[in-house]
Phi, psi and omega in degrees: 000138181282164181298316180298317180297316179299315180295321178296316179296322178298312180297318180295317180296318179295317180297315181296319181297319181287315181293325181287342179076010180240046181279087179285167178299322180296318180294318179295321177297321179295317178296318179297317179296320178295319179295318179295321177296319178296321178295319178296318178298320179295318179296320178294318178298320178297318179296316179296319179296320178296317178297319179296319178296318178297319178295318179296320178297319179294319178298321178296317178297318180296319179295319179295320178294319179295319178297317179297318179294321178298317179295321178295318178296319179297316179298318180295319179295321177298317178296318179296319179296316180296321178296320180291328179286336181281343183283000000 
């Protein structure tokens, strides 16, 4: 179940329990547990997103380094070609 779905279900369950006027302690405990579970899921999702962002940032740095190395190699090959043509 996705985080949004869990949060929607939690809100709906809490609303129904309150509106129905039969919000027993057991029902409230269940809603509380569902909300706490949703919060834990959200925290885990945030952590995973942070890790993914860090991985993407590292990949971007690696790609930029590879591009720079490629450009340096191209320049060196051009110099080597020009030297060979001068001989």
